C-alpha positions as CSV (number, residue, x, y, z in Angstrom):
1,M,124.9,132.5,19.9
2,G,127.4,133.6,22.6
3,V,128.3,137.0,24.0
4,A,128.1,139.3,21.0
5,T,127.6,142.9,22.2
6,D,130.3,145.3,23.1
7,R,127.8,147.9,24.3
8,D,127.2,148.8,27.9
9,Y,124.4,146.6,29.3
10,Y,122.6,149.6,30.8
11,E,122.7,151.2,27.4
12,V,121.4,148.1,25.7
13,L,118.3,148.0,28.0
14,G,117.9,151.8,27.9
15,V,118.1,152.3,31.7
16,E,120.2,154.3,34.1
17,K,122.8,152.7,36.3
18,S,120.6,153.6,39.3
19,A,117.6,151.8,37.9
20,S,115.7,149.4,40.2
21,R,115.5,145.7,39.5
22,D,111.8,146.2,38.5
23,D,112.7,148.9,36.1
24,I,115.4,146.7,34.5
25,R,112.9,143.8,34.1
26,K,110.3,146.1,32.5
27,A,112.9,147.4,30.1
28,F,113.9,143.9,29.1
29,R,110.2,142.9,28.7
30,K,109.6,145.8,26.4
31,L,112.6,145.0,24.2
32,A,111.8,141.3,24.2
33,M,108.3,142.0,22.9
34,K,109.7,144.3,20.3
35,Y,112.4,142.0,18.9
36,H,110.9,138.6,19.6
37,P,111.8,136.3,16.7
38,D,108.2,135.1,16.3
39,R,107.2,138.7,15.7
40,N,110.1,139.3,13.3
41,P,110.5,136.1,11.3
42,G,113.7,136.1,9.2
43,D,114.9,139.5,10.5
44,K,118.5,138.9,11.5
45,D,118.9,142.4,13.0
46,A,115.9,141.8,15.3
47,E,117.3,138.4,16.3
48,A,120.6,140.0,17.2
49,K,118.9,142.7,19.3
50,F,116.7,140.2,21.0
51,K,119.9,138.2,22.0
52,E,121.7,141.3,23.0
53,A,118.9,142.3,25.4
54,A,118.8,138.8,26.9
55,E,122.6,138.9,27.5
56,A,122.3,142.3,29.2
57,Y,119.4,141.3,31.3
58,D,121.2,138.1,32.3
59,V,123.9,140.2,34.0
60,I,122.3,143.4,35.4
61,G,119.0,141.6,36.1
62,D,120.9,139.5,38.7
63,D,122.0,141.4,41.8
64,Q,125.3,139.5,42.2
65,K,126.3,139.7,38.6
66,R,125.3,143.4,38.5
67,A,127.5,144.3,41.4
68,Q,130.4,142.6,39.8
69,Y,129.7,144.2,36.4
70,D,129.4,147.7,38.1
71,R,132.8,147.3,39.7
72,F,134.9,145.6,37.1
73,G,132.9,145.9,33.8
74,K,132.8,143.0,31.4
75,A,136.5,142.4,31.4
76,G,136.7,141.9,35.1
77,M,133.7,139.5,35.4
78,A,134.5,136.0,36.3
79,G,132.7,133.8,33.8
80,G,131.0,136.8,32.2
81,A,127.4,136.7,30.9
82,R,125.7,133.4,30.3
83,G,126.2,131.9,26.8
84,F,122.9,131.3,25.1
85,S,123.4,128.8,22.3
86,N,119.9,129.3,20.8
87,F,116.5,131.0,21.4
88,E,115.2,128.1,23.4
89,D,117.9,128.7,26.0
90,I,116.6,132.3,26.4
91,F,113.0,131.2,26.6
92,S,113.9,128.6,29.2
93,A,116.0,131.1,31.2
94,F,113.5,134.0,31.3
95,G,110.1,132.6,30.4
96,D,109.1,132.3,34.1
97,I,109.6,136.0,34.7
98,F,106.9,136.9,32.2
99,G,104.6,133.9,32.4
100,D,103.1,132.1,29.5
101,G,101.6,135.4,28.3
102,L,104.9,136.5,26.7
103,F,106.8,133.3,25.8
104,G,103.8,131.0,25.6
105,D,100.4,131.6,24.0
106,L,101.2,135.2,23.0
107,F,103.8,134.1,20.4
108,G,102.8,130.4,20.0
109,R,104.2,127.7,22.2
110,R,107.7,126.3,21.6
111,G,108.7,122.7,21.9
112,G,105.2,121.4,22.0
113,G,103.8,119.1,24.6
114,R,101.8,115.9,24.8
115,S,98.1,116.3,24.9
116,E,96.6,115.6,28.3
117,G,93.2,114.7,26.8
118,I,89.7,115.7,27.8
119,S,88.3,114.8,31.1
120,L,84.6,113.7,31.4
121,R,82.2,113.4,34.4
122,C,79.3,111.2,35.2
123,G,76.9,110.5,38.1
124,L,77.1,107.2,40.0
125,D,74.0,106.3,42.2
126,L,74.6,103.9,45.0
127,T,72.3,102.3,47.7
128,F,73.3,102.8,51.3
129,E,74.5,99.1,51.5
130,E,76.5,99.4,48.3
131,A,78.4,102.4,49.6
132,A,79.0,100.7,53.0
133,K,80.2,97.4,51.6
134,G,81.7,98.3,48.3
135,V,80.5,97.2,44.9
136,K,81.5,96.9,41.2
137,K,79.2,99.0,39.1
138,K,79.0,99.1,35.3
139,I,78.2,102.5,33.8
140,R,77.4,103.2,30.1
141,L,78.5,106.5,28.7
142,R,79.0,108.2,25.3
143,R,82.4,109.7,24.6
144,G,84.1,111.3,21.6
145,E,86.8,109.3,19.8
146,P,89.1,110.5,17.0
147,C,87.6,109.5,13.7
148,A,89.4,106.5,12.3
149,D,88.5,107.3,8.7
150,C,90.1,110.7,8.6
151,R,92.6,110.1,11.4
152,G,91.0,112.9,13.5
153,T,91.7,115.6,10.9
154,G,88.1,116.1,9.7
155,A,89.2,116.0,6.1
156,K,88.3,113.2,3.6
157,D,90.9,110.5,3.9
158,G,92.9,112.7,6.2
159,T,94.4,114.5,3.2
160,A,91.8,116.9,1.7
161,F,93.3,120.2,2.8
162,D,93.9,123.7,1.5
163,T,96.3,126.3,2.8
164,C,94.6,128.6,5.2
165,P,93.8,131.8,3.3
166,Q,93.9,133.9,6.5
167,C,97.4,133.0,7.8
168,Q,98.8,131.6,4.5
169,G,99.8,128.4,6.2
170,A,101.7,130.0,9.1
171,G,99.2,129.0,11.7
172,S,99.4,132.4,13.4
173,V,98.5,136.0,12.6
174,M,99.7,139.4,13.8
175,R,97.1,141.4,15.8
176,S,97.3,145.0,17.0
177,A,96.5,145.6,20.7
178,G,96.9,149.3,21.3
179,F,100.6,150.2,21.3
180,F,101.7,146.6,20.9
181,A,101.4,144.1,18.0
182,M,101.1,140.5,19.0
183,R,101.2,137.2,17.2
184,S,98.3,134.9,18.1
185,T,96.9,131.6,16.9
186,C,94.9,131.9,13.6
187,G,91.2,131.7,14.4
188,R,90.3,130.2,11.1
189,C,92.5,127.2,11.0
190,G,93.2,126.9,14.8
191,G,96.9,127.1,14.3
192,V,97.4,124.2,11.9
193,G,97.9,126.4,8.8
194,K,95.4,124.4,6.8
195,T,91.6,124.3,6.2
196,I,89.5,121.4,5.2
197,K,88.9,121.2,1.4
198,E,86.5,118.2,1.6
199,K,84.9,117.0,4.8
200,C,85.1,113.5,6.1
201,A,81.7,111.8,5.5
202,T,82.0,109.8,8.7
203,C,82.5,112.6,11.2
204,S,81.1,115.5,9.0
205,G,84.4,117.3,9.3
206,E,84.5,117.3,13.2
207,G,87.4,114.8,13.4
208,R,85.6,113.0,16.2
209,V,82.7,110.5,16.5
210,E,80.7,109.6,19.5
211,N,80.7,106.0,20.7
212,S,78.9,104.2,23.5
213,T,81.0,102.3,25.9
214,E,80.6,100.4,29.1
215,I,83.1,100.9,32.0
216,E,83.3,99.0,35.3
217,V,83.8,101.1,38.4
218,D,85.3,99.5,41.4
219,V,83.6,101.4,44.3
220,P,85.6,100.9,47.6
221,A,83.8,100.0,50.8
222,G,82.9,103.0,53.0
223,I,82.7,105.6,50.3
224,E,80.6,108.7,51.3
225,D,78.0,110.6,49.5
226,G,79.4,113.4,47.4
227,T,82.8,111.7,46.8
228,R,84.4,111.9,43.4
229,I,86.0,108.7,42.0
230,R,88.7,109.3,39.4
231,L,89.2,106.8,36.6
232,G,92.5,107.6,34.9
233,G,92.6,107.4,31.1
234,E,88.8,106.8,30.7
235,G,88.1,110.3,29.3
236,E,88.5,111.5,25.7
237,A,91.7,111.9,23.6
238,E,92.1,115.3,21.8
239,T,94.2,113.8,19.0
240,P,94.5,110.3,17.4
241,G,96.9,108.3,19.5
242,G,97.1,111.0,22.1
243,A,96.6,110.5,25.9
244,R,93.1,110.2,27.2
245,G,91.8,112.4,29.9
246,D,90.1,111.1,33.0
247,L,86.6,110.2,33.9
248,F,85.3,111.6,37.2
249,C,82.3,109.8,38.8
250,H,80.4,111.8,41.3
251,V,78.9,109.5,43.9
252,S,75.3,109.9,45.2
253,V,74.3,107.6,48.1
254,A,70.6,107.0,48.8
255,P,69.5,107.3,52.5
256,H,68.7,104.2,54.5
257,S,65.2,103.7,56.1
258,F,66.7,102.7,59.5
259,F,70.4,103.7,59.7
260,A,72.0,107.0,59.5
261,R,75.8,107.6,59.0
262,H,78.1,109.7,61.1
263,G,81.6,109.3,59.8
264,D,82.4,105.6,60.0
265,D,79.7,105.0,62.6
266,L,76.2,103.8,62.0
267,V,73.4,105.4,64.1
268,C,70.0,104.0,64.8
269,E,67.1,104.3,67.3
270,I,65.2,101.5,69.0
271,P,62.3,101.6,71.5
272,I,62.3,99.8,74.8
273,T,59.7,99.5,77.5
274,Y,59.8,101.0,80.9
275,S,60.4,97.7,82.5
276,Q,63.2,96.8,80.1
277,A,64.9,100.2,80.9
278,A,64.4,99.8,84.6
279,L,65.3,96.1,85.0
280,G,67.8,95.7,82.1
281,T,67.5,93.3,79.2
282,Q,69.1,92.1,76.0
283,V,67.7,93.0,72.6
284,D,68.4,92.1,69.0
285,I,69.5,95.0,66.9
286,P,69.5,95.0,63.0
287,T,72.9,95.5,61.4
288,L,74.0,95.8,57.8
289,D,75.2,92.1,58.0
290,G,72.2,90.7,59.9
291,S,71.6,91.3,63.6
292,A,73.5,91.7,66.9
293,K,72.6,91.4,70.5
294,V,72.8,94.5,72.6
295,K,72.8,94.6,76.4
296,V,70.5,97.2,77.9
297,P,71.9,97.9,81.4
298,K,69.6,98.4,84.4
299,G,68.4,102.0,84.9
300,T,68.9,102.9,81.2
301,Q,67.5,106.4,80.5
302,S,65.6,107.5,77.5
303,G,68.1,109.0,75.0
304,D,71.1,106.9,76.3
305,I,73.5,105.7,73.6
306,L,74.6,102.0,73.5
307,R,77.7,101.2,71.5
308,V,78.3,98.0,69.5
309,R,81.9,97.8,68.5
310,G,82.9,97.0,64.9
311,Q,79.4,97.0,63.5
312,G,79.8,100.4,61.6
313,I,81.1,101.2,58.2
314,P,84.7,100.4,57.0
315,N,87.0,103.4,56.7
316,V,87.6,103.9,53.0
317,R,91.3,104.3,53.5
318,T,92.2,101.9,56.4
319,G,89.3,99.4,56.1
320,R,88.9,99.5,59.9
321,P,85.1,99.5,60.7
322,G,83.4,102.1,62.9
323,D,80.8,101.3,65.5
324,L,77.0,100.9,65.7
325,L,75.5,103.6,68.0
326,V,72.1,102.7,69.3
327,R,70.0,105.4,70.8
328,V,67.2,104.0,73.0
329,F,64.0,105.7,73.9
330,I,61.3,104.5,76.3
331,E,58.1,103.8,74.5
332,V,54.9,104.5,76.5
333,P,52.0,102.3,75.4
334,R,48.9,104.2,74.3
335,K,46.5,101.4,75.5
336,L,46.9,99.1,78.5
337,T,45.3,95.7,79.3
338,Q,43.5,95.5,82.6
339,K,46.3,93.4,84.1
340,Q,48.9,96.0,83.0
341,E,47.0,98.8,84.5
342,E,46.6,97.0,87.8
343,L,50.3,96.3,88.0
344,L,51.2,99.9,87.1
345,R,48.9,101.2,89.8
346,K,50.5,99.0,92.4
347,L,53.9,100.2,91.3
348,A,52.7,103.8,91.6
349,E,51.5,103.1,95.2
350,V,54.9,101.6,96.0
351,E,56.7,104.7,94.6
352,D,54.2,106.9,96.4
353,K,53.5,108.7,93.2
354,A,50.1,110.4,92.4
355,V,48.3,109.1,89.4
356,S,44.9,109.8,88.0
357,P,42.1,108.1,89.9
358,K,40.6,105.2,88.1
359,R,36.9,105.9,88.7
360,K,36.6,109.4,89.9
361,G,36.0,112.1,87.3
362,F,37.9,115.3,87.1
363,L,35.0,117.4,88.5
364,E,34.6,115.2,91.6
365,W,38.3,115.5,92.2
366,I,38.1,119.3,92.1
367,K,35.2,119.3,94.6
368,E,37.3,117.3,97.0
369,Q,40.1,119.8,96.7
370,F,37.8,122.8,97.6
371,A,36.3,120.8,100.5
372,A,39.7,120.2,101.9
373,M,40.6,123.9,101.7
374,G,37.4,124.8,103.6
375,D,38.3,122.5,106.5
376,E,41.6,124.3,107.1
């Protein structure tokens, strides 16, 4: 299938010598669709014209080759046009120009390809602690498997077929789409060229059966809510013996009653008393692994953040733990013992701060204020 045409390449594609590169490509596309071998099965003349158009496009569709051809013609070209030994060479060379629409699904795929299987998804519920520390979880799911009795064909014993009456066994049919006629996969047989004569009793002609299976999921420590875990090869296979798709587990992490998460850090709040904040102290703080002692410095203010290094959540990639961030707030008691009240009043006197009188009522205090104003 080498160089066969003696005609001028511009004449072959039906374009002027001044045609743009885009015009040349459109002209080749038009001829390729007209003379494509899948559209003209057994037509040697169409095959020859398809090859001739490909040869012409290989030269004048390339700027460097075109310049050489325009100057010297075929005889003066070093190396000449590319030699296409078969149709597959043409499809390989020019298929990317048109996309799968021309040399792929439109005319039926060439060369085939291994099935990638069918991917599945499931939900995976975790507690806060499971997500933080990692866990192995078993999930049960139902997935389709190729029927063993019919070998995934849907026909009894895998052999009960008739020739498809719509495509006559070709697997594809010609369809008109306005000006163009296109070959497409037969809708009745799905491109296999055969229809089921007698259905498989096991799968009712579906070619697949649903089975329940249990899969163990290794959840890494530090995984976050909303993460998707991919389990390769745990999906479904489209064909018997074909590759399985993947299983995607979408993680949902329940909130914790005490901790919140901020990246790899844990965040919590604890109350301290006024005296603890003022004088400083050491308090025990809950952690995911037990407890830790935290130093509260003298003069700590309500809302201050105390950091405990390494008591957070492991990073899901590095394994390095974050920190525990403790927000303190000063808790004011709603009720005081007599001793507590006496001490606080003494403190107020030392601080020279006004506090509510212990025995005087609000109205009596107002009278004193008006009396003082009258003496001025």
